[in-house]
C-alpha positions as CSV (number, residue, x, y, z in Angstrom):
1,M,26.1,6.5,42.8
2,M,25.6,3.3,44.8
3,E,27.3,0.1,43.8
4,N,24.2,-1.8,42.8
5,P,20.4,-1.3,42.5
6,V,19.7,-2.6,46.0
7,D,21.9,0.1,47.5
8,T,20.1,2.7,45.5
9,S,16.7,1.3,46.6
10,M,17.8,1.6,50.2
11,M,18.8,5.2,49.8
12,W,15.6,6.1,48.0
13,G,13.6,4.3,50.7
14,L,15.3,6.3,53.5
15,L,14.7,9.5,51.7
16,F,11.0,8.6,51.3
17,L,10.8,7.8,55.0
18,I,12.3,11.1,56.0
19,F,9.8,13.0,53.9
20,K,7.0,10.8,55.2
21,A,8.1,11.6,58.8
22,C,8.2,15.3,58.0
23,T,4.7,15.1,56.6
24,L,3.3,13.2,59.6
25,L,5.1,15.0,62.4
26,G,4.8,18.5,60.9
27,P,6.1,21.2,63.3
28,L,7.7,18.6,65.6
29,A,9.9,17.4,62.7
30,L,10.9,20.7,61.2
31,G,10.6,23.1,64.0
32,G,7.4,24.8,63.0
33,V,6.3,23.9,59.5
34,N,3.2,25.7,58.4
35,R,0.3,24.1,56.6
36,S,1.5,25.3,53.2
37,Q,4.9,23.7,53.7
38,A,3.3,20.5,54.9
39,S,1.3,20.4,51.7
40,T,4.5,20.8,49.7
41,L,6.1,17.9,51.6
42,S,3.0,15.8,51.1
43,R,3.1,16.3,47.3
44,I,6.8,15.6,47.1
45,T,6.2,12.4,49.3
46,K,3.8,11.2,46.7
47,W,6.3,11.8,44.0
48,L,8.9,9.8,45.8
49,D,6.4,7.0,46.4
50,N,5.5,6.8,42.7
51,I,9.2,6.7,41.7
52,G,10.0,4.3,44.5
53,H,7.4,1.9,43.1
54,K,9.0,2.1,39.7
55,L,12.4,1.4,41.2
56,R,11.1,-1.6,43.0
57,V,9.7,-3.0,39.8
58,S,13.0,-2.3,38.1
59,N,15.0,-4.2,40.8
60,D,12.6,-7.1,40.8
61,C,13.0,-7.4,37.0
62,S,16.8,-7.0,37.1
63,A,17.0,-9.9,39.6
64,G,15.8,-12.3,36.9
65,I,18.1,-11.0,34.2
66,T,21.4,-12.8,33.9
67,D,22.8,-10.7,31.0
68,V,22.9,-7.4,32.8
69,D,24.4,-5.7,29.8
70,K,20.9,-5.8,28.2
71,V,19.5,-3.4,30.8
72,K,22.7,-1.6,31.9
73,G,21.8,1.6,29.9
74,D,18.3,1.7,31.2
75,T,19.3,1.0,34.8
76,V,21.8,3.9,34.6
77,E,19.2,6.1,33.1
78,V,16.8,5.4,36.0
79,H,19.3,6.2,38.7
80,K,20.5,9.3,36.9
81,E,17.0,10.7,36.7
82,I,16.5,9.9,40.4
83,V,19.6,11.8,41.4
84,I,18.8,14.8,39.2
85,L,15.2,15.0,40.5
86,W,16.4,14.7,44.1
87,L,19.0,17.5,43.7
88,N,16.3,19.7,42.1
89,I,13.9,19.1,45.1
90,I,16.7,19.9,47.5
91,M,17.7,23.1,45.7
92,T,14.1,24.3,45.5
93,L,13.6,23.7,49.2
94,R,16.9,25.4,50.1
95,K,15.8,28.5,48.2
96,E,12.6,28.6,50.2
97,E,14.5,28.1,53.4
98,R,16.9,31.0,52.6
99,G,14.2,33.3,51.7
100,K,15.1,33.4,48.0
101,S,11.6,32.5,47.2
102,N,8.3,32.9,48.9
103,D,6.3,29.9,50.0
104,I,6.6,27.4,47.2
105,D,2.9,26.6,47.3
106,R,2.2,30.3,46.6
107,D,5.1,30.7,44.1
108,Q,3.3,29.3,41.1
109,S,6.3,29.5,38.8
110,A,8.6,27.7,41.2
111,W,6.1,24.9,41.7
112,E,5.4,24.6,38.0
113,S,9.1,24.4,37.3
114,L,9.6,21.6,39.9
115,S,6.5,19.8,38.7
116,K,7.8,19.8,35.1
117,I,11.1,18.4,36.2
118,Y,9.3,15.6,38.1
119,N,6.9,14.8,35.2
120,D,9.8,14.6,32.7
121,A,11.8,12.5,35.1
122,Y,8.9,10.2,35.8
123,Q,8.2,9.7,32.1
124,T,11.9,8.9,31.4
125,I,12.0,6.4,34.3
126,D,8.7,4.8,33.3
127,E,9.9,4.2,29.8
128,A,13.2,2.8,31.0
129,V,11.5,0.5,33.5
130,R,9.1,-0.7,30.8
131,R,12.1,-1.7,28.6
132,I,13.6,-3.5,31.6
133,E,10.3,-5.3,32.2
134,K,10.3,-6.4,28.5
135,V,13.8,-7.8,28.7
136,A,12.9,-9.5,32.0
137,E,9.8,-11.0,30.5
138,M,11.7,-12.4,27.5
139,A,14.5,-13.7,29.8
140,E,11.9,-15.5,32.0
141,R,10.1,-16.9,28.9
142,Q,13.4,-18.1,27.4
143,A,14.4,-19.7,30.7
144,H,11.0,-21.5,30.8
145,A,11.3,-22.7,27.2
146,M,14.9,-24.0,27.9
147,K,13.7,-25.8,31.0
148,E,10.8,-27.4,29.1
149,M,13.2,-28.4,26.2
150,T,15.5,-30.0,28.7
151,L,12.6,-32.0,30.1
152,L,11.5,-33.0,26.7
153,Q,14.9,-34.2,25.7
154,H,15.1,-36.2,29.0
155,Y,11.7,-37.7,28.7
156,L,12.0,-38.6,25.0
157,S,15.3,-40.4,25.6
158,M,17.3,-38.0,23.7
159,E,20.4,-39.3,25.4
160,S,20.0,-42.6,23.7
161,M,19.3,-40.8,20.4
162,S,22.6,-39.0,20.8
163,K,24.3,-42.3,20.5
164,I,22.5,-43.0,17.2
165,I,23.5,-39.6,16.0
166,L,27.1,-39.9,17.1
167,G,27.2,-43.3,15.3
168,V,27.0,-41.5,12.0
169,R,30.5,-40.7,10.7
170,E,30.8,-36.9,10.3
171,E,32.7,-37.3,7.0
172,D,29.6,-38.9,5.5
173,T,27.4,-35.9,6.0
174,L,29.7,-32.9,6.5
175,P,30.1,-30.3,5.1
176,C,26.5,-29.6,4.3
177,N,24.1,-26.7,4.0
178,T,20.5,-25.9,3.4
179,L,20.9,-22.4,1.9
180,P,17.7,-21.6,0.0
181,V,19.1,-19.9,-3.1
182,A,22.4,-19.8,-5.0
183,E,24.9,-17.1,-4.1
184,N,24.0,-13.6,-5.2
185,V,27.0,-12.6,-7.3
186,C,25.5,-9.1,-7.7
187,F,25.4,-8.5,-4.0
188,F,26.1,-4.8,-3.5
189,G,27.8,-2.8,-0.8
190,R,27.0,-3.3,3.0
191,H,30.7,-3.6,3.8
192,A,30.5,-2.0,7.3
193,I,27.6,-4.3,8.3
194,M,29.3,-7.4,7.0
195,K,32.3,-6.5,9.1
196,Q,30.1,-5.9,12.2
197,I,28.6,-9.4,11.8
198,D,32.0,-11.0,11.2
199,N,33.5,-9.3,14.3
200,H,30.7,-10.6,16.6
201,L,29.8,-14.1,15.3
202,T,32.3,-17.0,16.0
203,P,31.0,-20.0,14.0
204,T,34.4,-21.3,13.3
205,D,35.5,-21.5,16.9
206,T,34.2,-24.6,18.7
207,N,35.8,-23.6,21.9
208,S,34.0,-20.2,22.3
209,R,30.5,-19.7,23.6
210,L,27.4,-19.6,21.4
211,S,27.4,-16.2,19.6
212,S,24.3,-14.6,18.1
213,I,23.2,-11.4,16.3
214,A,20.0,-10.1,14.9
215,L,19.5,-8.0,11.8
216,Y,16.3,-5.9,12.1
217,G,14.7,-3.3,9.9
218,L,11.9,-2.7,7.4
219,G,10.7,-5.3,5.0
220,G,12.6,-5.1,1.7
221,I,15.6,-3.3,3.2
222,G,18.0,-6.1,2.4
223,K,18.3,-8.1,5.6
224,T,18.0,-11.5,4.0
225,Q,20.5,-10.7,1.3
226,I,23.0,-9.6,3.9
227,A,22.5,-12.8,5.8
228,L,22.9,-14.9,2.7
229,A,26.0,-13.0,1.7
230,Y,27.5,-13.7,5.1
231,A,26.6,-17.4,5.0
232,Y,28.2,-17.8,1.6
233,Q,31.3,-15.9,2.8
234,K,31.7,-18.4,5.6
235,L,30.6,-21.5,3.7
236,N,34.0,-23.0,3.0
237,D,35.2,-22.4,6.6
238,L,32.2,-24.2,8.3
239,D,31.0,-27.8,8.6
240,A,27.3,-26.9,8.5
241,V,25.3,-23.9,7.4
242,F,21.5,-24.2,8.1
243,W,18.8,-21.9,6.9
244,I,15.4,-21.9,8.8
245,S,12.4,-20.1,7.2
246,A,10.5,-18.7,10.2
247,E,7.4,-17.1,8.7
248,D,5.3,-19.4,10.9
249,A,5.6,-22.5,13.0
250,Y,5.0,-24.9,10.1
251,S,7.7,-23.3,8.0
252,V,10.2,-23.7,10.9
253,Q,9.3,-27.4,11.3
254,L,9.7,-28.0,7.6
255,S,13.1,-26.3,7.6
256,F,14.3,-28.4,10.5
257,S,13.1,-31.6,8.7
258,R,15.1,-30.6,5.7
259,V,18.2,-30.2,7.9
260,A,17.6,-33.6,9.6
261,V,16.6,-35.6,6.5
262,D,18.4,-34.0,3.5
263,A,21.5,-32.4,5.0
264,L,22.6,-34.3,8.1
265,K,20.8,-37.6,7.1
266,L,20.2,-38.5,10.7
267,P,19.2,-42.2,11.1
268,A,16.2,-41.4,13.4
269,A,14.8,-38.7,11.1
270,H,11.7,-39.2,9.1
271,A,10.4,-36.9,6.3
272,H,7.0,-36.0,8.0
273,A,8.0,-36.2,11.7
274,H,8.7,-32.5,11.8
275,Q,8.7,-31.9,15.5
276,E,10.9,-35.0,16.2
277,N,13.3,-33.9,13.5
278,M,13.6,-30.5,15.1
279,L,14.6,-32.1,18.4
280,L,17.1,-34.3,16.6
281,V,18.7,-31.3,14.9
282,R,18.9,-29.3,18.2
283,N,20.5,-32.3,19.9
284,W,23.0,-32.5,17.0
285,L,23.9,-28.8,17.5
286,Q,24.3,-29.3,21.2
287,T,26.4,-32.5,21.1
288,I,28.5,-32.6,17.9
289,P,31.8,-30.5,18.0
290,A,31.2,-29.1,14.5
291,K,31.5,-25.6,13.2
292,W,28.0,-24.4,12.4
293,L,25.9,-21.3,11.5
294,L,22.2,-21.4,12.0
295,T,20.0,-18.6,10.4
296,F,16.4,-17.9,11.3
297,D,14.9,-15.9,8.4
298,N,11.8,-13.6,8.7
299,V,11.1,-14.0,12.5
300,D,7.9,-12.2,13.4
301,S,7.3,-13.8,16.8
302,C,9.2,-14.3,20.0
303,E,7.9,-17.8,20.1
304,V,10.3,-18.8,17.4
305,V,13.2,-17.8,19.5
306,D,11.7,-19.3,22.6
307,N,10.8,-22.7,21.1
308,Y,13.7,-23.3,18.7
309,W,16.7,-21.7,20.2
310,P,19.7,-24.1,20.4
311,N,20.9,-24.6,24.0
312,A,24.4,-25.1,22.6
313,K,27.9,-24.2,24.0
314,H,29.3,-23.2,20.7
315,G,28.3,-22.2,17.2
316,A,26.6,-19.0,15.8
317,V,23.0,-17.9,15.3
318,L,21.9,-15.2,12.9
319,V,18.3,-13.9,13.2
320,I,16.5,-11.8,10.6
321,T,13.5,-9.8,11.8
322,R,11.5,-6.7,11.3
323,D,10.8,-6.3,15.0
324,E,13.5,-4.6,17.1
325,V,12.0,-6.1,20.3
326,I,12.9,-9.6,19.0
327,A,16.5,-8.5,18.8
328,T,17.0,-9.0,22.6
329,L,17.5,-11.9,24.9
330,P,18.7,-14.5,24.2
331,I,20.2,-12.8,21.2
332,D,23.5,-11.1,22.1
333,T,23.0,-7.9,20.1
334,G,21.2,-6.4,17.1
335,I,22.1,-4.3,14.1
336,E,19.5,-2.0,12.5
337,I,19.5,-2.3,8.7
338,N,18.6,0.9,6.9
339,G,18.1,1.6,3.2
340,F,20.9,2.9,0.9
341,D,21.5,6.6,0.9
342,V,20.4,8.2,-2.4
343,N,23.8,7.9,-4.1
344,E,24.4,4.3,-3.1
345,A,20.8,3.5,-4.2
346,A,21.4,5.1,-7.6
347,D,24.7,3.1,-8.0
348,F,22.9,-0.1,-7.0
349,F,20.0,0.6,-9.4
350,L,22.3,1.2,-12.3
351,Q,24.2,-2.0,-11.5
352,M,21.1,-4.1,-11.4
353,A,19.5,-2.5,-14.5
354,S,22.4,-3.7,-16.6
355,K,20.3,-4.5,-19.7
356,R,18.7,-1.1,-19.9
357,C,18.8,1.0,-23.0
358,Q,21.4,3.6,-22.0
359,A,20.7,7.3,-22.5
360,K,22.1,10.7,-21.5
361,D,21.5,12.0,-18.0
362,E,20.5,8.5,-16.8
363,R,22.4,9.2,-13.5
364,N,19.9,11.9,-12.7
365,A,17.1,9.6,-13.7
366,A,18.5,6.9,-11.4
367,L,18.7,9.4,-8.5
368,R,15.1,10.3,-9.0
369,V,14.0,6.6,-8.9
370,A,16.2,6.0,-5.9
371,G,14.6,9.0,-4.1
372,E,11.1,7.9,-4.9
373,L,11.7,4.3,-3.7
374,G,13.4,5.5,-0.5
375,G,16.6,3.6,-1.1
376,L,14.8,0.2,-0.5
377,P,17.0,-2.5,-2.2
378,L,14.1,-4.8,-2.9
379,A,12.0,-2.2,-4.6
380,L,15.0,-0.9,-6.6
381,N,15.8,-4.5,-7.7
382,Q,12.3,-5.2,-8.9
383,M,12.2,-1.9,-10.8
384,A,15.6,-2.8,-12.4
385,A,14.3,-6.2,-13.4
386,L,11.3,-4.7,-15.2
387,I,13.6,-2.3,-17.0
388,N,15.9,-5.2,-18.1
389,A,12.9,-7.1,-19.4
390,R,11.6,-4.2,-21.5
391,K,15.1,-3.0,-22.5
392,C,14.0,0.6,-22.2
393,T,15.6,3.7,-20.7
394,I,15.1,4.6,-17.0
395,A,13.3,7.8,-18.0
396,D,10.9,5.9,-20.4
397,F,10.1,3.4,-17.8
398,E,9.2,6.1,-15.3
399,V,6.5,7.2,-17.6
400,M,5.2,3.7,-18.4
401,N,5.2,2.7,-14.7
402,Y,3.0,5.7,-13.8
403,E,0.5,4.9,-16.6
404,N,0.3,1.1,-15.6
405,S,-0.2,2.0,-12.0
406,Q,-3.6,3.6,-12.8
407,S,-5.3,0.2,-13.5
408,K,-5.5,-3.0,-11.6
409,P,-6.6,-6.5,-12.7
410,E,-9.9,-8.0,-11.4
411,P,-9.5,-10.4,-8.4
412,L,-9.9,-14.2,-8.9
413,A,-13.4,-15.5,-8.1
414,P,-13.7,-18.5,-5.7
415,T,-15.2,-21.8,-6.9
416,M,-16.7,-24.8,-5.1
417,N,-13.6,-26.9,-6.0
418,F,-11.5,-24.3,-4.1
419,V,-13.9,-24.4,-1.1
420,N,-13.8,-28.2,-1.1
421,L,-10.0,-28.2,-1.2
422,L,-9.8,-25.9,1.8
423,A,-12.3,-28.0,3.8
424,N,-10.4,-31.2,2.9
425,A,-7.1,-29.6,3.9
426,A,-8.5,-28.8,7.3
427,N,-9.9,-32.3,7.7
428,A,-6.5,-33.8,6.8
429,I,-4.5,-32.0,9.5
430,H,-7.0,-31.4,12.3
431,D,-5.8,-34.3,14.4
432,N,-2.2,-33.0,14.4
433,D,-2.6,-29.3,13.9
434,T,0.5,-28.1,15.8
435,T,0.6,-24.8,14.0
436,N,-3.1,-23.9,14.4
437,V,-3.9,-23.4,10.7
438,V,-7.3,-25.2,10.8
439,P,-9.2,-22.1,12.0
440,G,-7.8,-20.0,9.1
441,L,-8.6,-22.7,6.5
442,L,-12.1,-23.0,7.7
443,E,-12.6,-19.2,7.9
444,C,-11.3,-18.9,4.3
445,A,-13.5,-21.8,3.2
446,T,-16.6,-20.1,4.7
447,S,-15.8,-16.8,3.1
448,A,-15.1,-18.4,-0.3
449,F,-18.4,-20.5,-0.1
450,L,-20.4,-17.3,0.6
451,E,-18.7,-15.5,-2.3
452,C,-19.8,-18.3,-4.8
453,V,-22.8,-17.8,-7.0
454,E,-25.8,-19.0,-5.0
455,E,-26.9,-21.6,-7.6
456,D,-23.4,-23.1,-7.6
457,R,-23.3,-23.7,-3.8
458,D,-23.1,-27.3,-2.8
459,E,-25.0,-27.8,0.5
460,L,-23.1,-31.0,1.4
461,I,-19.8,-29.0,1.2
462,W,-21.4,-26.4,3.6
463,A,-22.3,-29.3,5.9
464,F,-18.7,-30.5,5.7
465,I,-17.5,-27.1,6.7
466,Q,-19.9,-26.9,9.6
467,S,-18.8,-30.3,10.9
468,M,-15.2,-29.4,10.7
469,K,-15.9,-26.2,12.6
470,A,-17.8,-28.3,15.2
471,M,-14.8,-30.6,15.6
472,Y,-12.4,-27.7,16.0
473,H,-14.7,-26.1,18.7
474,L,-14.8,-29.4,20.6
475,T,-11.0,-29.0,21.0
476,T,-11.4,-25.4,22.2
477,S,-14.1,-26.5,24.7
478,E,-16.7,-24.3,23.0
479,F,-19.2,-27.2,23.3
480,S,-22.4,-25.1,22.8
481,R,-21.0,-23.6,19.7
482,S,-19.9,-27.0,18.4
483,E,-23.4,-28.3,19.1
484,G,-25.0,-25.6,16.9
485,E,-22.6,-26.2,14.0
486,M,-22.9,-29.9,14.1
487,T,-26.7,-29.7,14.3
488,E,-26.8,-27.5,11.2
489,G,-24.5,-29.9,9.3
490,L,-26.3,-33.0,10.4
491,E,-29.7,-31.6,9.3
492,I,-28.4,-31.0,5.8
493,R,-27.0,-34.5,5.6
494,Q,-30.2,-36.1,6.8
495,R,-32.1,-34.3,4.1
496,L,-29.7,-35.1,1.3
497,L,-28.2,-38.5,2.1
498,A,-29.4,-42.0,2.8
499,P,-30.3,-42.7,6.4
500,D,-27.5,-45.3,6.8
501,D,-24.8,-43.1,5.3
502,L,-21.5,-43.1,7.3
503,L,-21.5,-39.2,7.3
504,I,-24.8,-39.3,9.3
505,S,-23.3,-41.7,11.8
506,L,-20.3,-39.4,12.2
507,G,-22.7,-36.5,12.7
508,Y,-24.5,-38.2,15.4
509,S,-21.2,-39.2,17.1
510,W,-19.8,-35.7,17.1
511,L,-23.0,-34.1,18.2
512,G,-23.1,-36.6,21.0
513,M,-19.6,-35.5,22.0
514,A,-20.6,-31.9,21.9
515,V,-23.7,-32.5,24.1
516,G,-21.8,-34.8,26.5
517,G,-19.2,-32.0,26.8
518,Q,-21.9,-29.9,28.4
519,E,-22.6,-32.8,30.9
520,R,-25.9,-33.7,29.2
521,Y,-24.8,-37.3,29.2
522,E,-28.3,-38.9,28.6
523,E,-28.8,-36.8,25.4
524,G,-25.2,-37.6,24.4
525,L,-25.7,-41.3,24.8
526,D,-28.9,-41.3,22.8
527,L,-27.1,-39.7,19.9
528,L,-24.1,-42.0,20.2
529,L,-26.4,-45.1,20.2
530,K,-28.0,-43.8,17.0
531,A,-24.6,-43.6,15.4
532,G,-23.9,-47.1,16.6
533,R,-27.0,-48.5,15.0
534,I,-25.9,-47.1,11.6
535,L,-22.4,-48.6,12.1
536,E,-24.1,-52.1,12.4
537,G,-24.8,-51.8,8.7
538,P,-22.4,-51.2,5.7
539,A,-21.1,-48.0,7.2
540,G,-19.4,-50.1,9.9
541,D,-17.2,-51.9,7.3
542,I,-14.4,-49.5,8.2
543,P,-13.0,-51.1,11.5
544,T,-11.5,-47.9,12.9
545,R,-14.9,-46.2,12.8
546,K,-16.5,-48.8,15.1
547,L,-13.4,-48.8,17.3
548,V,-13.5,-45.0,17.8
549,W,-17.3,-45.2,18.4
550,R,-16.7,-47.8,21.2
551,Y,-14.1,-45.7,22.9
552,N,-16.2,-42.5,22.8
553,T,-19.4,-44.2,23.9
554,S,-17.7,-46.0,26.8
555,R,-16.5,-42.6,28.1
556,N,-20.1,-41.4,28.0
557,Y,-21.2,-44.4,29.9
558,Y,-18.6,-44.1,32.7
559,C,-19.3,-40.4,33.0
560,M,-22.8,-41.4,33.8
561,G,-21.6,-43.9,36.4
562,R,-22.6,-46.9,34.2
563,Y,-19.3,-48.7,34.6
564,D,-20.3,-52.2,33.4
565,E,-21.5,-51.0,30.0
566,A,-18.4,-48.9,29.7
567,E,-16.1,-51.8,30.5
568,K,-17.9,-54.1,28.0
569,L,-17.4,-51.6,25.1
570,L,-13.8,-50.8,26.1
571,S,-12.8,-54.5,26.2
572,A,-14.3,-55.0,22.8
573,A,-12.5,-52.0,21.4
574,L,-9.1,-52.9,22.9
575,E,-9.3,-56.4,21.6
576,K,-9.6,-55.0,18.0
577,A,-6.9,-52.3,18.4
578,N,-3.8,-53.0,16.4
579,S,-1.8,-49.7,16.1
580,W,0.3,-48.2,18.9
581,Y,-2.1,-45.3,18.9
582,Q,-5.3,-47.4,19.3
583,R,-3.7,-49.6,22.0
584,A,-2.2,-46.8,24.1
585,Y,-5.4,-44.8,23.9
586,G,-7.5,-47.8,24.9
587,H,-5.4,-48.5,28.0
588,L,-5.6,-44.8,29.0
589,T,-9.3,-44.9,28.6
590,F,-9.4,-48.0,30.9
591,A,-7.2,-46.1,33.4
592,S,-9.7,-43.3,33.5
593,L,-12.6,-45.8,34.1
594,R,-10.7,-47.5,36.9
595,M,-9.9,-44.2,38.6
596,R,-13.6,-43.4,38.6
597,M,-14.4,-46.8,40.1
598,G,-11.8,-46.2,42.8
599,R,-9.6,-49.1,41.6
600,I,-6.3,-47.2,41.6
601,A,-4.0,-50.2,41.4
602,D,-5.8,-51.4,38.2
603,A,-5.6,-47.9,36.8
604,K,-1.8,-47.9,37.3
605,T,-1.6,-51.3,35.5
606,H,-3.3,-49.8,32.4
607,V,-1.1,-46.6,32.6
608,D,2.0,-48.7,32.7
609,A,0.8,-50.7,29.7
610,A,0.3,-47.5,27.8
611,K,3.7,-46.2,28.8
612,D,5.3,-49.5,27.6
613,I,3.5,-49.2,24.2
614,L,4.7,-45.6,23.7
615,E,8.3,-46.3,24.8
616,T,8.7,-49.3,22.5
617,S,7.1,-47.6,19.5
618,E,8.6,-45.1,17.0
619,I,9.7,-41.7,18.2
620,S,6.5,-40.1,16.9
621,A,4.6,-42.1,19.6
622,R,6.7,-40.7,22.4
623,F,6.3,-37.2,20.9
624,S,2.6,-36.9,20.5
625,W,-0.5,-35.6,22.4
626,V,-1.0,-39.3,23.5
627,S,2.3,-39.1,25.3
628,S,1.3,-36.0,27.1
629,Y,-2.1,-37.6,28.0
630,C,-0.4,-40.7,29.2
631,A,1.9,-38.7,31.5
632,Y,-1.1,-36.8,32.8
633,R,-2.9,-40.0,33.7
634,A,0.3,-41.5,35.2
635,G,0.6,-38.3,37.3
636,V,-3.0,-38.4,38.5
637,V,-2.6,-42.1,39.5
638,A,0.7,-41.3,41.4
639,I,-1.0,-38.4,43.2
640,A,-3.8,-40.8,44.3
641,Q,-1.2,-43.3,45.5
642,G,0.9,-40.7,47.3
643,R,4.0,-41.3,45.2
644,V,5.3,-37.7,45.3
645,V,8.4,-38.0,43.1
646,D,6.5,-39.9,40.4
647,A,3.6,-37.5,40.5
648,I,5.9,-34.5,40.0
649,E,7.9,-36.1,37.2
650,E,4.9,-37.3,35.3
651,T,2.9,-34.1,35.5
652,E,6.0,-32.1,34.5
653,K,6.3,-34.3,31.5
654,A,2.6,-33.9,30.7
655,V,2.9,-30.1,30.7
656,A,6.3,-30.0,28.8
657,I,5.1,-32.3,26.0
658,G,1.7,-30.7,26.0
659,R,3.1,-27.3,25.4
660,Y,5.4,-28.5,22.7
661,V,2.8,-30.4,20.7
662,K,0.4,-27.5,21.4
663,V,-2.5,-29.4,23.0
664,P,-5.7,-27.4,23.4
665,T,-5.6,-24.8,26.2
666,G,-8.2,-26.7,28.3
667,I,-6.1,-29.8,28.3
668,L,-2.9,-27.9,29.1
669,S,-4.7,-26.1,32.0
670,R,-5.8,-29.5,33.4
671,C,-2.2,-30.8,33.2
672,T,-0.9,-27.7,34.9
673,H,-3.5,-28.1,37.6
674,A,-2.3,-31.7,38.2
675,L,1.3,-30.4,38.3
676,S,0.3,-27.9,41.0
677,K,-1.3,-30.6,43.1
678,A,1.8,-32.8,42.7
679,L,4.2,-30.0,43.8
680,A,2.0,-29.2,46.7
681,M,2.6,-32.7,48.1
682,E,6.3,-31.8,48.6
683,P,6.6,-29.3,51.6
684,S,9.7,-27.7,50.1
685,R,8.0,-26.8,46.8
686,Q,5.0,-24.9,47.9
687,G,6.1,-21.8,46.1
688,E,6.3,-23.7,42.8
689,A,2.9,-25.2,43.5
690,E,1.4,-21.8,43.9
691,R,3.0,-20.5,40.7
692,Q,1.6,-23.5,38.7
693,R,-1.8,-23.0,40.3
694,I,-1.8,-19.4,39.1
695,E,-0.6,-20.5,35.6
696,A,-3.5,-23.0,35.4
697,R,-5.9,-20.1,36.3
698,R,-4.2,-17.9,33.6
699,L,-4.7,-20.6,31.0
700,R,-8.3,-21.0,31.8
701,M,-8.8,-17.2,31.4
702,Q,-7.4,-17.5,27.8
703,M,-10.0,-20.0,26.8
704,P,-12.7,-18.8,24.4
705,C,-15.3,-20.2,26.7
706,G,-13.9,-18.2,29.6
707,G,-12.7,-21.2,31.6
708,G,-15.8,-21.6,33.7
709,D,-15.9,-20.4,37.4
710,L,-12.3,-19.5,38.0
711,D,-12.7,-19.8,41.7
712,D,-13.7,-23.4,41.4
713,E,-10.3,-25.2,41.3
714,S,-11.6,-28.7,41.8
715,D,-10.6,-31.6,39.6
716,E,-14.1,-31.7,38.3
717,A,-13.9,-28.1,37.1
718,F,-10.8,-28.9,35.1
719,E,-12.4,-32.0,33.7
720,R,-15.2,-29.8,32.3
721,L,-12.6,-27.9,30.2
722,V,-11.7,-30.9,28.0
723,K,-13.7,-32.7,25.4
724,M,-15.3,-36.0,26.0
725,D,-12.6,-38.2,24.6
726,H,-10.1,-36.8,27.2
727,R,-12.3,-37.2,30.3
């Protein structure tokens, strides 16, 4: 076998060329090859071509994988199959040459035998290459996530935050842990697995590299209990043991906040600044020479590993998942957790059912239960708890359990209070929905509303649900859909509420935004002006409502080219702005206006003012969608002024923060488009520019609206992908 995949590719390529030459040259190449033999060579050439393609894919993928041990077995498998297939082809042709077989094309059994060998080899190679591709994909995604995290930490001045963190005396906060439950004193068995984990992880050695391991297997198999047992086993030897619940992105963020606020007590941490707290904890793991163990429980998505993996030089990470695929890069290795065998399961069951009423032959009864439950620890434990509660024998409970399983309680019926609660929850978080839970809340609210008795349905709550859907679909650039939903909600409110009600004003404003998003600016302006007239009355007593209306209406004006009216409204709004959010957003809106007017230097002045506001405000300001938007505007201005370095740095920042705070796809595609343009300004980075251009196109394709005409890559095309208040 060759020393590396490249050598093997060269060998395979040469063999392919030889066969290709034989096919093309025919008699000249092989001294009188008949048509039948040429047909055989042609078929074999196609085989070699197919496998050669797979080998090229394998080599391309392997080039991007730093941990070659992850694909070593599959790479060897590919090369082994190639060699075996090649030998079989040679042996078959030799038999033909020596007259041991008639013409292979006419010898059906010989051809079928060789075809089967090829098909089996190709299937094995294809499966191995697919696994290599999967590892390469995860490696690339992980490298990309690490790069973006590095950018985030740089742009958000994490280096200065490190000084704050390091200013805390370790003896004030260490040792600490966030283990979710008390130690399980009834933990049973699993000695071999515990030893495997202990042999691999090195949380107590601050001089060794980061070590990691994944426990994977079916739900209820005992993975979490094993991880908890290991954590408690190491608790007294470590400075910090952190437990991250990873069912979804929000749970991960809450867990990191608990670590930052309750365990480490980091000075810069705040109870509800979940994303910022996560960065603080990651920075702590990467900079403090402490002995730590970090556990991610119930990981169902590779995004958890991609987005929250600590880029540390020491420590240990334990991952619990049901998905074997997740137990790959960047995780060192994985251990499959299986259920107890029937005897272990019976012993475990008897130990857990300690308050049972004992009877003769209960060992056999325990074995029956263990067999029926497949040795699953969770199921056995729950069964034992029921037996303990009823203080019955195992055999008696088997009978009762069967009888009870034949009937089920009626499901709960939804009420309007429940529907209203769901809609209000969506309203409360829609501006900062980093975990994308709003669509689920609204879908559930809709279903619950329709399940309610018709005479109990509150039309105003239905209008509320429709308006929330419309606001959500503004962010996904589904402007036509948003228009329909807001129209339905507004018609209900106009019928049931007073004409000067604030909710009607809001309905006009949002409907104007939906219409303007479709570039029907005249209609949008008419609706926004109707909202403004209502805000002149009692509905305008809330200052922020009038402020937001001025910002949105000014954008509609300057999209129409009516710059004087836009400037008048913007100036009035900025004068009343008092929070960092309102002031930064106002300056960025002004920057957009100045860019449209061709006053680039003035646009830069407003961008610099917004940057100064964000940099001198709390950390949440620097870690928000406004920060990404500010970087985008700064990058666009830098592109217009030909400042290449600034253009690349700002647009990279816009994409990195945008991805992390999960801005809508349309906004992210526009940031990526700007990054592509910035990179294209640098002659040495044309390849990167092209990759970002393709990424922007890919993001557009993911949008529910289809992303418009994908061949139109103008700035205007990307502007149409974002809602009005970002144009």
